[in-house]
N, C-alpha and C positions, 0 to 999 in steps of 0.2 A: 504494500500500500504506500502511496506517495503522499507527502504532505502538501497541503494547498499552497499555491503560489502567494507569496507575500507581496505587498505593494512594491517593495524594493526589487523583488525578483521580476515582477511585471514590468517595472521600469527598465531593467536590464534587457528583457526580451524585446521591448518596444524599440530601444536603441539599436539592438542587433538586427532587428527586422528592418529598420530604416537604413542601417549601414548596408545590409544585403541588397536592398533595393537600389541604393545609390551606386554600389559596386556593379550591379547588373548594367546600369546605364553607362558607366565608365567602360566596362568590358565591351558593350555594344559599340561604343565610339571607337575603341581600339580595333575591334573587329572590322568596322567599316574602313579604317585606314589600311589594315592588312589586306582586305578585299580589293581596295583600290590599287594597292601596290601589285598584287597578284594579277589583276586584270590588265594593268599597264604592260606587264611583261608577257602575259600568256593569252590575252584576249578575254572576252566576256565569260562570266560564269552564267550558265544557262538556266539554272533552277536552284531552288532552295536545297534540294537533295544533293546536287553537285557541291554546293557550298558546304553543306554538312560534312560530306565526304572529305573535302579538302581540309576543312578545319580539323577533323579528327585524324587525318593521315598524312597530309602534305607538309613538308618541312617549311614551307613559306609561312605557315600558321603556327609552327611549333613554339615560337616565342610566347604565345598567349597561354599556353597550357599551364604554367605555374599559377597564374591568376585564376584560370578556369578551375583548377583543382582546389585552390583555397576557397573559392566561392561554393563549390560543391560540398566541401566539408562544412562550411558555415551553414549551408542550407540543411544538411543532414542534422546538425546540432539543433537548429531551430525547429525542424520537423519532428524530432524525436518525441514520441508520446510520453507523457508522465515524467518529463525531465524538467527539473528546476534549474534555471540558468543562474550562474553565480558571477561574482566579480572575476573569478578565475577565467571564465569564458571570455570576458572582455579583454583581460590581459593576454590570453592566448591569441585572440584576433589581432590585437595591437602588435604583438610580437611577430606574428606571421606576416602582416603587412609591412612592418619595419624591415624584416629580413628580405622580403621581395624587392624592396627599393634600396637596400644597403649596398654600397659599392664593395664592401668587404665580403659579401656572400657571392662567391664565384659561381655557384651552381645556378644563380639567376641572372647571369651576365647576358644571356640571349634575350631574356625578358626586358632587361633594362635597355639593351640596344634597340629593340623594337619600340619600346616606350619612348625613348629619346627621339626616334624618327617621327613618332606620332604626336609628340608634344606641340608641334606647330599648328595642329588642327584645333580650331576654336572649340569644337564640340568636346574634344578630349580635355582641353584645359578647363572648360566649364564643368564637365562631369567629374573631373578630378577634384576641383575645388569643392564640389558638393559633397563627395564622400569624405574628403579630408576634414571638412567642417563637422560632419557627424562624428568622425573619429576623434576630433579634438573635444567634442562635447562628452565623449566617454570618459575622459580624464577628469571631468568636473564632478 
């Protein structure tokens, strides 16, 4: 039997839900940039199914996978039934995002290179500002 969610637990869930939503928008903006790069080099992507296949298997989209994985994990945590979210969940998300963008984390160098190429896109900048704002509010 699980204990009912306290108001503090509900607040954590609300913040993480909002962060997940804003990260989806950011990911979508990055995906649009990756798609444009791919189409510039290889021609049009003809269908959503082709895009899905490319995103999951083609090396041109590989740089997005660490963010995709982080978001999938966050969604799993949020969707888990009868799970109370704690301050540790917030800390884990903050740490994971920090690692993704940290220059010292060599395993995410491809992500950072793709992100650096995409940063000039206004939608990427706007959506990044949005999720970073939510992330900053988690520290409050």
